[in-house]
DRENTORKOL-3810 file (N, C-alpha, C; in nm, 4 decimals):
REM DRENTORKOL-3810
@n.u->-2.4112; n.v->-0.3533; n.w->-0.2754; ca.u->-2.3861; ca.v->-0.5012; ca.w->-0.3058; c.u->-2.4479; c.v->-0.5821; c.w->-0.4394
@n.u->-2.6050; n.v->-0.5796; n.w->-0.4021; ca.u->-2.7326; ca.v->-0.5936; ca.w->-0.4921; c.u->-2.6691; c.v->-0.5764; c.w->-0.6694
@n.u->-2.6072; n.v->-0.4498; n.w->-0.6732; ca.u->-2.5852; ca.v->-0.3752; ca.w->-0.7913; c.u->-2.4479; c.v->-0.4954; c.w->-0.8508
@n.u->-2.3743; n.v->-0.4937; n.w->-0.7900; ca.u->-2.2471; ca.v->-0.5487; ca.w->-0.7919; c.u->-2.2858; c.v->-0.7343; c.w->-0.8603
@n.u->-2.3668; n.v->-0.7843; n.w->-0.7417; ca.u->-2.4069; ca.v->-0.9340; ca.w->-0.7502; c.u->-2.5132; c.v->-0.9302; c.w->-0.9063
@n.u->-2.5735; n.v->-0.8000; n.w->-0.9275; ca.u->-2.6566; ca.v->-0.8447; ca.w->-1.0773; c.u->-2.5425; c.v->-0.8241; c.w->-1.2042
@n.u->-2.4619; n.v->-0.7521; n.w->-1.1765; ca.u->-2.3253; ca.v->-0.7061; ca.w->-1.3009; c.u->-2.2764; c.v->-0.8837; c.w->-1.2771
@n.u->-2.2192; n.v->-0.9401; n.w->-1.1906; ca.u->-2.1687; ca.v->-1.0458; ca.w->-1.1585; c.u->-2.2618; c.v->-1.1213; c.w->-1.2562
@n.u->-2.3880; n.v->-1.1478; n.w->-1.2064; ca.u->-2.4857; ca.v->-1.2365; ca.w->-1.2396; c.u->-2.5262; c.v->-1.2351; c.w->-1.4288
@n.u->-2.5040; n.v->-1.0776; n.w->-1.4891; ca.u->-2.4755; ca.v->-1.0795; ca.w->-1.6374; c.u->-2.3831; c.v->-1.0804; c.w->-1.7215
@n.u->-2.2477; n.v->-1.1357; n.w->-1.6381; ca.u->-2.1067; ca.v->-1.1848; ca.w->-1.7056; c.u->-2.0217; c.v->-1.0940; c.w->-1.6630
@n.u->-2.0025; n.v->-0.9985; n.w->-1.5681; ca.u->-1.9040; ca.v->-0.9271; ca.w->-1.5533; c.u->-1.7974; c.v->-0.9743; c.w->-1.4721
@n.u->-1.7168; n.v->-0.9722; n.w->-1.4963; ca.u->-1.5505; ca.v->-1.0113; ca.w->-1.3962; c.u->-1.5304; c.v->-0.9505; c.w->-1.2579
@n.u->-1.4543; n.v->-1.0035; n.w->-1.1894; ca.u->-1.4137; ca.v->-0.9586; ca.w->-1.0690; c.u->-1.3069; c.v->-0.8201; c.w->-1.0972
@n.u->-1.2671; n.v->-0.8300; n.w->-1.1985; ca.u->-1.1498; ca.v->-0.7583; ca.w->-1.2679; c.u->-1.2527; c.v->-0.6177; c.w->-1.3172
@n.u->-1.3249; n.v->-0.6449; n.w->-1.3691; ca.u->-1.4491; ca.v->-0.5418; ca.w->-1.4427; c.u->-1.4940; c.v->-0.4336; c.w->-1.3234
@n.u->-1.5251; n.v->-0.5152; n.w->-1.1898; ca.u->-1.6201; ca.v->-0.4509; ca.w->-1.0822; c.u->-1.4694; c.v->-0.3623; c.w->-0.9865
@n.u->-1.3515; n.v->-0.4513; n.w->-0.9819; ca.u->-1.2681; ca.v->-0.3831; ca.w->-0.9383; c.u->-1.2694; c.v->-0.2357; c.w->-0.9984
@n.u->-1.2188; n.v->-0.2627; n.w->-1.1171; ca.u->-1.1889; ca.v->-0.0950; ca.w->-1.2159; c.u->-1.2865; c.v->-0.0476; c.w->-1.2030
@n.u->-1.4400; n.v->-0.0573; n.w->-1.2227; ca.u->-1.5433; ca.v->0.0142; ca.w->-1.2128; c.u->-1.5341; c.v->0.1049; c.w->-1.0668
@n.u->-1.4600; n.v->0.0278; n.w->-0.9772; ca.u->-1.5053; ca.v->0.1116; ca.w->-0.8418; c.u->-1.3922; c.v->0.2122; c.w->-0.8090
@n.u->-1.2286; n.v->0.1596; n.w->-0.8727; ca.u->-1.1531; ca.v->0.2409; ca.w->-0.8732; c.u->-1.1567; c.v->0.3673; c.w->-0.9488
@n.u->-1.2096; n.v->0.3657; n.w->-1.0867; ca.u->-1.2816; ca.v->0.4600; ca.w->-1.1807; c.u->-1.3588; c.v->0.5412; c.w->-1.1037
@n.u->-1.4456; n.v->0.5010; n.w->-1.0372; ca.u->-1.5457; ca.v->0.5983; ca.w->-0.9779; c.u->-1.4752; c.v->0.7071; c.w->-0.8869
@n.u->-1.3897; n.v->0.6241; n.w->-0.8314; ca.u->-1.3193; ca.v->0.6751; ca.w->-0.7304; c.u->-1.2274; c.v->0.8187; c.w->-0.7432
@n.u->-1.1815; n.v->0.7657; n.w->-0.8833; ca.u->-1.0583; ca.v->0.8371; ca.w->-0.9872; c.u->-1.1707; c.v->0.9620; c.w->-1.0168
@n.u->-1.2661; n.v->0.9491; n.w->-1.0849; ca.u->-1.3269; ca.v->1.0316; ca.w->-1.1091; c.u->-1.3566; c.v->1.1498; c.w->-1.0415
@n.u->-1.4167; n.v->1.0922; n.w->-0.9110; ca.u->-1.4572; ca.v->1.1992; ca.w->-0.7964; c.u->-1.3144; c.v->1.2790; c.w->-0.7533
@n.u->-1.1853; n.v->1.2091; n.w->-0.7412; ca.u->-1.0813; ca.v->1.2946; ca.w->-0.7645; c.u->-1.1050; c.v->1.3845; c.w->-0.8312
@n.u->-1.0849; n.v->1.3481; n.w->-0.9425; ca.u->-1.0795; ca.v->1.4818; ca.w->-1.0465; c.u->-1.1482; c.v->1.5994; c.w->-1.0594
@n.u->-1.2717; n.v->1.5593; n.w->-1.0260; ca.u->-1.3715; ca.v->1.6523; ca.w->-0.9882; c.u->-1.3461; c.v->1.7567; c.w->-0.8694
@n.u->-1.3416; n.v->1.6769; n.w->-0.7791; ca.u->-1.2884; ca.v->1.7205; ca.w->-0.6298; c.u->-1.1862; c.v->1.8155; c.w->-0.5839
@n.u->-1.0423; n.v->1.7410; n.w->-0.6410; ca.u->-0.9412; ca.v->1.8187; ca.w->-0.6441; c.u->-0.9247; c.v->1.9817; c.w->-0.7167
@n.u->-0.9670; n.v->1.9811; n.w->-0.8469; ca.u->-0.9510; ca.v->2.1027; ca.w->-0.8523; c.u->-1.0507; c.v->2.1853; c.w->-0.7807
@n.u->-1.1875; n.v->2.1661; n.w->-0.7644; ca.u->-1.3063; ca.v->2.2247; ca.w->-0.6840; c.u->-1.1798; c.v->2.3169; c.w->-0.5515
@n.u->-1.1563; n.v->2.1871; n.w->-0.4884; ca.u->-1.0657; ca.v->2.2500; ca.w->-0.3363; c.u->-0.9483; c.v->2.3420; c.w->-0.4036
@n.u->-0.9044; n.v->2.3375; n.w->-0.5173; ca.u->-0.7853; ca.v->2.4223; ca.w->-0.5580; c.u->-0.9027; c.v->2.5950; c.w->-0.5702
@n.u->-0.9487; n.v->2.5530; n.w->-0.6433; ca.u->-1.0984; ca.v->2.6832; ca.w->-0.6564; c.u->-1.1081; c.v->2.7369; c.w->-0.5330
@n.u->-1.1826; n.v->2.6665; n.w->-0.4430; ca.u->-1.1873; ca.v->2.7440; ca.w->-0.3086; c.u->-1.0695; c.v->2.7462; c.w->-0.1972
@n.u->-0.9171; n.v->2.7214; n.w->-0.2231; ca.u->-0.8175; ca.v->2.7525; ca.w->-0.1498; c.u->-0.8338; c.v->2.8499; c.w->-0.2268
@n.u->-0.7847; n.v->2.9064; n.w->-0.3420; ca.u->-0.7424; ca.v->3.0536; ca.w->-0.4046; c.u->-0.8563; c.v->3.1327; c.w->-0.3719
@n.u->-0.9985; n.v->3.0811; n.w->-0.3550; ca.u->-1.0709; ca.v->3.1868; ca.w->-0.3636; c.u->-1.0881; c.v->3.2373; c.w->-0.1853
@n.u->-1.0177; n.v->3.1494; n.w->-0.1022; ca.u->-1.0456; ca.v->3.1383; ca.w->0.0256; c.u->-0.9001; c.v->3.2304; c.w->0.0992
@n.u->-0.8104; n.v->3.2268; n.w->0.0151; ca.u->-0.6924; ca.v->3.2917; ca.w->0.0487; c.u->-0.6389; c.v->3.4162; c.w->0.1534
@n.u->-0.6815; n.v->3.4756; n.w->0.1709; ca.u->-0.6767; ca.v->3.5532; ca.w->0.2631; c.u->-0.7416; c.v->3.4898; c.w->0.4388
@n.u->-0.8217; n.v->3.4109; n.w->0.4188; ca.u->-0.8832; ca.v->3.3642; ca.w->0.5355; c.u->-0.7502; c.v->3.2751; c.w->0.5654
@n.u->-0.7076; n.v->3.1935; n.w->0.4823; ca.u->-0.6209; ca.v->3.0474; ca.w->0.4966; c.u->-0.4667; c.v->3.1260; c.w->0.4947
@n.u->-0.4112; n.v->3.2177; n.w->0.4865; ca.u->-0.2955; ca.v->3.3083; ca.w->0.4700; c.u->-0.3079; c.v->3.3459; c.w->0.6142
@n.u->-0.4194; n.v->3.3793; n.w->0.6803; ca.u->-0.4157; ca.v->3.4616; ca.w->0.8591; c.u->-0.4045; c.v->3.2928; c.w->0.9386
@n.u->-0.4529; n.v->3.1513; n.w->0.8815; ca.u->-0.4320; ca.v->3.0448; ca.w->0.9378; c.u->-0.2769; c.v->2.9850; c.w->0.9397
@n.u->-0.2226; n.v->2.9945; n.w->0.8727; ca.u->-0.1317; ca.v->2.9292; ca.w->0.8189; c.u->0.0345; c.v->3.0269; c.w->0.8200
@n.u->0.1095; n.v->2.9131; n.w->0.8869; ca.u->0.2898; ca.v->2.9903; ca.w->0.9279; c.u->0.3482; c.v->2.9818; c.w->0.8283
@n.u->0.4105; n.v->3.0308; n.w->0.7980; ca.u->0.5600; ca.v->3.0020; ca.w->0.7271; c.u->0.5007; c.v->2.9942; c.w->0.5532
@n.u->0.3769; n.v->2.9521; n.w->0.5598; ca.u->0.3379; ca.v->2.8670; ca.w->0.4262; c.u->0.2295; c.v->2.9661; c.w->0.3650
@n.u->0.2533; n.v->3.0108; n.w->0.1902; ca.u->0.1831; ca.v->3.1133; ca.w->0.1191; c.u->0.0304; c.v->2.9837; c.w->0.1119
@n.u->-0.0720; n.v->3.0866; n.w->0.0883; ca.u->-0.1802; ca.v->3.0079; ca.w->0.0850; c.u->-0.1989; c.v->2.9697; c.w->-0.0830
@n.u->-0.1333; n.v->3.0211; n.w->-0.1428; ca.u->-0.1019; ca.v->2.9850; ca.w->-0.3086; c.u->-0.0271; c.v->2.9367; c.w->-0.3613
@n.u->0.0623; n.v->2.8670; n.w->-0.2616; ca.u->0.1939; ca.v->2.8048; ca.w->-0.2740; c.u->0.1749; c.v->2.6457; c.w->-0.3765
@n.u->0.2097; n.v->2.6324; n.w->-0.5066; ca.u->0.2118; ca.v->2.5247; ca.w->-0.5890; c.u->0.2229; c.v->2.4310; c.w->-0.5300
@n.u->0.3469; n.v->2.4030; n.w->-0.4514; ca.u->0.4292; ca.v->2.3032; ca.w->-0.4271; c.u->0.3260; c.v->2.2373; c.w->-0.3120
@n.u->0.2395; n.v->2.3055; n.w->-0.1890; ca.u->0.1756; ca.v->2.2971; ca.w->-0.1175; c.u->0.0152; c.v->2.2453; c.w->-0.1562
@n.u->-0.0518; n.v->2.3315; n.w->-0.2609; ca.u->-0.1349; ca.v->2.2630; ca.w->-0.3483; c.u->-0.0834; c.v->2.1148; c.w->-0.4013
@n.u->0.0079; n.v->2.0904; n.w->-0.4975; ca.u->0.0255; ca.v->1.9745; ca.w->-0.5490; c.u->0.0549; c.v->1.8833; c.w->-0.4177
@n.u->0.1347; n.v->1.8643; n.w->-0.3184; ca.u->0.1546; ca.v->1.8186; ca.w->-0.2274; c.u->-0.0221; c.v->1.7660; c.w->-0.1781
@n.u->-0.0894; n.v->1.8059; n.w->-0.1197; ca.u->-0.1934; ca.v->1.8247; ca.w->-0.0147; c.u->-0.3037; c.v->1.7452; c.w->-0.1676
@n.u->-0.3171; n.v->1.7469; n.w->-0.2917; ca.u->-0.4260; ca.v->1.7120; ca.w->-0.3764; c.u->-0.3137; c.v->1.5324; c.w->-0.4032
@n.u->-0.1712; n.v->1.5395; n.w->-0.3925; ca.u->-0.1253; ca.v->1.4125; ca.w->-0.4019; c.u->-0.1783; c.v->1.3283; c.w->-0.2724
@n.u->-0.1629; n.v->1.3832; n.w->-0.1603; ca.u->-0.2091; ca.v->1.3272; ca.w->-0.0448; c.u->-0.3562; c.v->1.2712; c.w->-0.0578
@n.u->-0.4247; n.v->1.3564; n.w->-0.1042; ca.u->-0.5950; ca.v->1.3550; ca.w->-0.1019; c.u->-0.6095; c.v->1.2507; c.w->-0.2277
@n.u->-0.5659; n.v->1.2178; n.w->-0.3520; ca.u->-0.5950; ca.v->1.1288; ca.w->-0.4469; c.u->-0.5118; c.v->0.9805; c.w->-0.4014
@n.u->-0.3950; n.v->0.9715; n.w->-0.2946; ca.u->-0.3548; ca.v->0.8694; ca.w->-0.2588; c.u->-0.4260; c.v->0.7834; c.w->-0.1678
@n.u->-0.5016; n.v->0.8598; n.w->-0.0550; ca.u->-0.5734; ca.v->0.8490; ca.w->0.0391; c.u->-0.6974; c.v->0.7968; c.w->-0.0178
@n.u->-0.7550; n.v->0.8501; n.w->-0.1026; ca.u->-0.9263; ca.v->0.8299; ca.w->-0.1376; c.u->-0.8935; c.v->0.6789; c.w->-0.2345
@n.u->-0.7617; n.v->0.6473; n.w->-0.3299; ca.u->-0.8050; ca.v->0.5697; ca.w->-0.4044; c.u->-0.7240; c.v->0.4266; c.w->-0.3452
@n.u->-0.6574; n.v->0.4621; n.w->-0.2192; ca.u->-0.6128; ca.v->0.3522; ca.w->-0.1313; c.u->-0.7409; c.v->0.3068; c.w->-0.0159
@n.u->-0.8582; n.v->0.3875; n.w->0.0100; ca.u->-0.9503; ca.v->0.3684; ca.w->0.0980; c.u->-1.0762; c.v->0.3281; c.w->-0.0277
@n.u->-1.0516; n.v->0.3066; n.w->-0.1747; ca.u->-1.1313; ca.v->0.2360; ca.w->-0.2412; c.u->-1.0962; c.v->0.1026; c.w->-0.3023
@n.u->-0.9994; n.v->0.0636; n.w->-0.2209; ca.u->-0.9328; ca.v->-0.0723; ca.w->-0.2515; c.u->-1.0030; c.v->-0.1591; c.w->-0.1802
@n.u->-1.0381; n.v->-0.1177; n.w->-0.0714; ca.u->-1.1272; ca.v->-0.2604; ca.w->-0.0138; c.u->-1.2584; c.v->-0.2950; c.w->-0.0481
@n.u->-1.3372; n.v->-0.1794; n.w->-0.0470; ca.u->-1.4647; ca.v->-0.2177; ca.w->-0.1591; c.u->-1.4741; c.v->-0.2327; c.w->-0.2791
@n.u->-1.3040; n.v->-0.2340; n.w->-0.3392; ca.u->-1.2843; ca.v->-0.2899; ca.w->-0.4932; c.u->-1.2936; c.v->-0.4465; c.w->-0.4620
@n.u->-1.2366; n.v->-0.4838; n.w->-0.4002; ca.u->-1.1976; ca.v->-0.6077; ca.w->-0.3700; c.u->-1.2666; c.v->-0.6650; c.w->-0.3136
@n.u->-1.3835; n.v->-0.6346; n.w->-0.2199; ca.u->-1.4693; ca.v->-0.6880; ca.w->-0.1683; c.u->-1.6188; c.v->-0.6961; c.w->-0.3288
@n.u->-1.6292; n.v->-0.6317; n.w->-0.3644; ca.u->-1.6998; ca.v->-0.6108; ca.w->-0.4909; c.u->-1.6571; c.v->-0.7167; c.w->-0.5956
@n.u->-1.5089; n.v->-0.7618; n.w->-0.5530; ca.u->-1.4722; ca.v->-0.8622; ca.w->-0.6852; c.u->-1.5237; c.v->-0.9849; c.w->-0.6401
@n.u->-1.4947; n.v->-1.0066; n.w->-0.5491; ca.u->-1.5623; ca.v->-1.1643; ca.w->-0.4540; c.u->-1.6901; c.v->-1.2006; c.w->-0.4666
@n.u->-1.7892; n.v->-1.1179; n.w->-0.4940; ca.u->-1.9278; ca.v->-1.0603; ca.w->-0.4581; c.u->-1.9806; c.v->-1.2308; c.w->-0.4926
@n.u->-2.0557; n.v->-1.2741; n.w->-0.4351; ca.u->-2.1384; ca.v->-1.4121; ca.w->-0.5224; c.u->-2.2703; c.v->-1.3620; c.w->-0.5499
@n.u->-2.3368; n.v->-1.3811; n.w->-0.7059; ca.u->-2.4285; ca.v->-1.3189; ca.w->-0.7314; c.u->-2.5689; c.v->-1.3734; c.w->-0.6932
@n.u->-2.5498; n.v->-1.5070; n.w->-0.6190; ca.u->-2.6747; ca.v->-1.5544; ca.w->-0.5706; c.u->-2.7018; c.v->-1.5008; c.w->-0.4432
@n.u->-2.6253; n.v->-1.4984; n.w->-0.3442; ca.u->-2.6453; ca.v->-1.4487; ca.w->-0.2262; c.u->-2.6773; c.v->-1.2983; c.w->-0.2670
@n.u->-2.6109; n.v->-1.1936; n.w->-0.2852; ca.u->-2.6164; ca.v->-1.0755; ca.w->-0.3170; c.u->-2.7869; c.v->-1.0364; c.w->-0.3903
@n.u->-2.8112; n.v->-1.1286; n.w->-0.4489; ca.u->-2.9328; ca.v->-1.1197; ca.w->-0.5174; c.u->-3.0329; c.v->-1.1556; c.w->-0.4111
@n.u->-3.0396; n.v->-1.1959; n.w->-0.3148; ca.u->-3.0763; ca.v->-1.2808; ca.w->-0.2363; c.u->-3.1119; c.v->-1.2139; c.w->-0.0961
@n.u->-3.0036; n.v->-1.0896; n.w->-0.0931; ca.u->-3.0159; ca.v->-0.9937; ca.w->0.0443; c.u->-3.1225; c.v->-0.9292; c.w->0.0130
@n.u->-3.1743; n.v->-0.8564; n.w->0.1167; ca.u->-3.2567; ca.v->-0.7509; ca.w->0.0984; c.u->-3.3884; c.v->-0.7604; c.w->0.0729
END
């Protein structure tokens, strides 16, 4: 909150803060999803024994899981993004 208050005090708009929060989330997804794919492919024997009727390397399943993870992450980032956009710089800088 203090960082956002400082950014607003220096001239950032609410839209800038929302964009920053969502961009960080998208970056984490862009890094995490390929790592998840690599781990899934590396552990395909173990995953194959746990899955019934689905191959561990099925591209449709990997794509669907990646899409769900990205949508959930971006949806979860919306609340902090909008909270950051409404931050009052005086209150945020006075906190802590």
